[in-house]
VMD Tcl script that draws the C-alpha trace (Angstrom):
set ca {
  {7.39 -23.29 -16.68}
  {4.59 -23.60 -19.24}
  {1.31 -21.74 -19.06}
  {-1.78 -23.85 -18.31}
  {-4.36 -21.87 -20.29}
  {-7.36 -24.03 -19.37}
  {-6.39 -24.16 -15.70}
  {-5.73 -20.42 -15.62}
  {-9.07 -19.62 -17.27}
  {-11.00 -21.88 -14.92}
  {-9.31 -20.54 -11.80}
  {-9.96 -16.92 -12.81}
  {-13.64 -17.61 -13.51}
  {-14.08 -19.42 -10.20}
  {-12.40 -16.69 -8.14}
  {-14.34 -13.93 -9.91}
  {-17.66 -15.69 -9.26}
  {-16.80 -16.09 -5.57}
  {-16.45 -12.32 -5.00}
  {-19.21 -9.77 -4.52}
  {-18.74 -6.05 -5.30}
  {-18.85 -5.12 -1.62}
  {-16.03 -7.61 -0.96}
  {-13.66 -5.44 -3.01}
  {-15.01 -1.99 -2.19}
  {-17.21 -1.56 -5.27}
  {-20.86 -0.43 -5.31}
  {-23.36 -3.16 -6.12}
  {-25.79 -1.07 -8.15}
  {-29.49 -1.73 -8.58}
  {-29.60 -3.70 -11.83}
  {-27.18 -6.54 -11.26}
  {-27.65 -9.95 -12.84}
  {-24.12 -11.34 -12.60}
  {-23.26 -13.75 -9.78}
  {-19.99 -12.43 -8.42}
  {-17.94 -9.74 -10.08}
  {-18.19 -8.76 -13.73}
  {-15.13 -9.19 -15.94}
  {-15.06 -5.44 -16.42}
  {-14.87 -4.92 -12.66}
  {-11.93 -7.30 -12.30}
  {-10.20 -5.49 -15.15}
  {-10.61 -2.17 -13.33}
  {-9.29 -3.63 -10.09}
  {-6.30 -5.12 -11.92}
  {-5.64 -1.99 -14.02}
  {-5.93 -3.70 -17.39}
  {-8.28 -3.62 -20.37}
  {-11.52 -5.63 -20.12}
  {-10.74 -7.32 -23.44}
  {-7.35 -8.52 -22.22}
  {-8.83 -9.99 -19.06}
  {-11.74 -11.58 -20.93}
  {-9.32 -13.36 -23.27}
  {-7.50 -14.83 -20.27}
  {-10.77 -16.23 -18.94}
  {-11.54 -17.70 -22.37}
  {-8.10 -19.30 -22.56}
  {-7.22 -17.43 -25.75}
  {-5.07 -14.60 -24.44}
  {-1.26 -14.28 -24.47}
  {0.83 -15.42 -21.56}
  {0.44 -12.63 -18.98}
  {3.60 -11.06 -17.60}
  {4.53 -11.44 -13.95}
  {3.38 -7.85 -13.38}
  {0.00 -8.65 -14.91}
  {-0.40 -11.78 -12.81}
  {0.47 -9.86 -9.64}
  {-2.10 -7.20 -10.52}
  {-4.80 -9.81 -11.14}
  {-3.97 -11.59 -7.88}
  {-4.31 -8.34 -5.96}
  {-7.48 -7.33 -7.82}
  {-9.13 -10.66 -6.99}
  {-8.05 -10.37 -3.34}
  {-6.22 -13.70 -3.49}
  {-4.44 -15.18 -0.50}
  {-0.69 -15.76 -0.81}
  {-1.31 -19.46 -1.50}
  {-3.84 -18.60 -4.21}
  {-1.49 -16.00 -5.66}
  {1.32 -18.56 -5.92}
  {-1.08 -21.00 -7.62}
  {-2.08 -18.31 -10.12}
  {1.56 -17.61 -10.95}
  {2.23 -21.29 -11.64}
  {-0.86 -21.59 -13.83}
  {0.38 -18.58 -15.81}
  {3.76 -20.23 -16.31}
  {5.79 -18.18 -13.81}
  {7.61 -18.92 -10.59}
  {5.80 -17.34 -7.63}
  {7.37 -14.24 -6.08}
  {9.14 -14.38 -2.76}
  {6.93 -14.40 0.29}
  {7.42 -12.49 3.52}
  {8.75 -9.02 4.28}
  {9.78 -8.14 0.73}
  {6.41 -9.12 -0.74}
  {4.03 -6.36 -1.85}
  {1.00 -8.64 -2.10}
  {-1.56 -7.31 0.38}
  {-3.48 -9.97 2.30}
  {-7.23 -10.25 1.56}
  {-8.12 -9.55 5.19}
  {-6.20 -6.28 5.25}
  {-7.73 -5.28 1.92}
  {-11.24 -5.99 3.18}
  {-10.72 -3.62 6.08}
  {-9.11 -1.02 3.82}
  {-11.98 -1.16 1.32}
  {-14.39 -0.12 4.06}
  {-12.44 3.01 4.95}
  {-13.07 5.07 1.85}
  {-14.44 7.97 3.94}
  {-11.37 8.02 6.20}
  {-7.70 8.96 5.65}
  {-5.93 5.61 5.54}
  {-3.04 3.88 3.80}
  {-1.32 0.50 3.60}
  {2.47 0.67 3.90}
  {5.39 -1.75 3.97}
  {7.88 -1.97 6.81}
  {10.13 0.41 4.84}
  {7.42 3.06 4.64}
  {6.45 2.36 1.02}
  {2.80 3.21 0.32}
  {0.90 0.40 -1.42}
  {-2.65 1.78 -1.18}
  {-4.30 5.06 -0.16}
  {-7.92 5.99 0.36}
  {-9.14 9.16 -1.39}
  {-8.95 11.06 1.90}
  {-5.48 9.64 2.47}
  {-4.41 11.23 -0.81}
  {-6.10 14.48 0.20}
  {-4.15 14.46 3.48}
  {-0.62 13.60 2.32}
  {-0.73 13.73 -1.48}
  {-0.37 10.79 -3.85}
  {2.50 8.65 -2.53}
  {2.05 5.37 -4.42}
  {3.72 6.54 -7.63}
  {7.32 6.83 -6.44}
  {9.96 4.46 -7.80}
  {13.26 3.12 -6.53}
  {14.46 4.12 -3.05}
  {12.16 7.17 -3.13}
  {9.20 4.84 -2.57}
  {10.22 4.84 1.11}
  {9.00 7.80 3.13}
  {12.11 7.41 5.29}
  {14.33 7.82 2.23}
  {12.43 10.91 1.08}
  {12.60 12.29 4.61}
  {16.40 12.53 4.40}
  {16.77 13.36 0.70}
  {13.80 15.57 -0.26}
  {13.22 18.65 1.96}
  {9.68 19.06 0.59}
  {8.68 15.82 2.35}
  {9.09 17.44 5.78}
  {6.69 20.28 4.94}
  {3.80 17.85 5.54}
  {4.69 17.55 9.22}
  {4.92 20.11 12.02}
  {8.54 21.34 12.45}
  {8.54 20.55 16.19}
  {8.21 16.85 15.31}
  {11.07 16.75 12.80}
  {13.97 15.90 15.19}
  {12.14 12.91 16.68}
  {10.95 11.68 13.27}
  {14.52 11.76 11.94}
  {15.72 9.68 14.88}
  {12.74 7.33 14.52}
  {13.42 6.63 10.83}
  {17.12 5.96 11.44}
  {16.33 3.76 14.44}
  {13.66 1.80 12.60}
  {15.79 1.21 9.54}
  {18.67 -0.04 11.70}
  {16.35 -2.57 13.35}
  {14.89 -3.80 10.06}
  {18.30 -4.02 8.34}
  {19.63 -6.10 11.23}
  {16.54 -8.32 11.25}
  {16.51 -8.92 7.48}
  {20.27 -9.21 6.97}
  {22.96 -7.58 4.88}
  {21.47 -8.73 1.57}
  {18.05 -7.21 2.32}
  {16.38 -4.19 0.75}
  {16.51 -2.50 4.15}
  {20.30 -2.82 4.29}
  {20.58 -1.53 0.73}
  {18.39 1.46 1.62}
  {20.57 2.21 4.66}
  {23.72 2.09 2.53}
  {22.18 4.48 0.02}
  {21.20 6.93 2.75}
  {24.64 6.72 4.37}
  {26.12 7.81 1.05}
  {23.64 10.64 0.48}
  {22.66 12.20 3.82}
  {24.99 13.64 6.44}
  {22.11 13.90 8.91}
  {21.32 10.20 8.45}
  {24.99 9.29 8.95}
  {25.11 11.19 12.24}
  {21.92 9.54 13.51}
  {23.05 6.11 12.29}
  {26.18 6.41 14.43}
  {24.02 6.78 17.54}
  {22.95 3.11 17.17}
  {19.50 3.91 18.54}
  {16.84 1.21 18.38}
  {13.36 0.86 19.81}
  {11.94 4.26 18.84}
  {8.33 4.00 17.73}
  {5.99 6.50 16.04}
  {3.99 8.74 18.31}
  {0.28 7.91 18.35}
  {-0.55 11.57 17.70}
  {0.76 13.05 14.47}
  {0.80 16.72 13.50}
  {0.23 17.15 9.77}
  {0.52 20.48 7.99}
  {-1.92 20.57 5.10}
  {-1.30 23.18 2.35}
  {-4.94 24.32 2.45}
  {-6.20 23.44 5.92}
  {-3.15 24.13 8.04}
  {-2.16 21.95 10.99}
  {-4.18 18.85 11.87}
  {-3.61 16.85 15.05}
  {-4.54 13.26 14.20}
  {-4.36 9.94 16.02}
  {-2.78 7.15 14.02}
  {-4.06 3.62 14.61}
  {-2.15 0.75 13.02}
  {-3.36 -2.72 12.06}
  {-0.35 -4.92 11.34}
  {-0.20 -8.02 9.13}
  {2.85 -9.81 10.57}
  {3.10 -12.38 7.79}
  {3.55 -9.72 5.09}
  {5.02 -6.96 7.31}
  {2.38 -4.53 6.07}
  {0.54 -1.98 8.20}
  {-2.85 -0.37 7.68}
  {-2.64 3.15 9.08}
  {-5.88 4.97 9.90}
  {-5.93 8.65 10.84}
  {-8.70 10.09 13.04}
  {-9.39 13.25 15.07}
  {-11.14 13.79 18.39}
  {-14.76 14.90 17.77}
  {-15.40 18.53 18.59}
  {-11.82 19.65 17.98}
  {-10.60 22.00 15.27}
  {-8.73 19.11 13.66}
  {-11.98 17.12 13.50}
  {-13.66 19.97 11.62}
  {-10.72 20.23 9.25}
  {-10.82 16.49 8.66}
  {-14.42 16.83 7.48}
  {-13.27 19.39 4.92}
  {-10.84 16.88 3.42}
  {-13.76 15.13 1.72}
  {-14.34 18.31 -0.30}
  {-10.83 18.29 -1.75}
  {-10.33 14.51 -1.92}
  {-9.42 13.12 -5.31}
  {-12.45 11.26 -6.77}
  {-11.96 7.66 -7.78}
  {-8.60 7.06 -6.08}
  {-8.36 3.49 -4.75}
}
mol new
graphics top color blue
foreach p $ca { graphics top sphere $p radius 0.5 }
foreach p [lrange $ca 0 end-1] q [lrange $ca 1 end] { graphics top cylinder $p $q radius 0.2 }
display resetview
């Protein structure tokens, strides 16, 4: 495919002008003259230099890589249809849709962007963290930077003992069964050529505990609504986990809250003190 520089530039300008700062979780500020987002703001959202993005809008930049196009699509909160259009304008075939896609829907992002004062995260069906709020990072640590199979919390659960230290020991047996059960369901649903099946094969080769649980053929186990986290500074927190599911992308927005007046509620307020500034 060939890049359509004029079409790409025009589409980017139009989509940028259609967004307001509050649509993407950014402060508006008092002295704002630009209709829509500034180029610099889109560059921040897409994790690229302002000059690089500006050249794309002027139609003078290089052909962006698929990774760059995906980052721009996510930064501009594009729908899947709009994302695919952007890929074609940039001279690339659109990525696969559905369960294996990591493109977060605009609706889910809009909700997420309004939860910056709450522990929350967006995860895939394999437990891979795509986004965390600052308080989400303060609660569980930064979990978006893993690569390969380790991106899955279920994989780390069976291969990295440090992962379990974030959860109360009394919950460990059930969580092990839950991860094995859930992965069996997803691998069967997605088929033998899926990433879920590949992850199961990798765990079968690496974890004796996983092999034993896999042989039980359990399905249907679901996470408990109440989770018991063990924070390195605050100790144990008993939190309710509410999930908003996007069935088309198989992504879940997980929001963690505590009952007002409880010790966990007080500890949750302290998370804002140790939250990492600027994490999005």
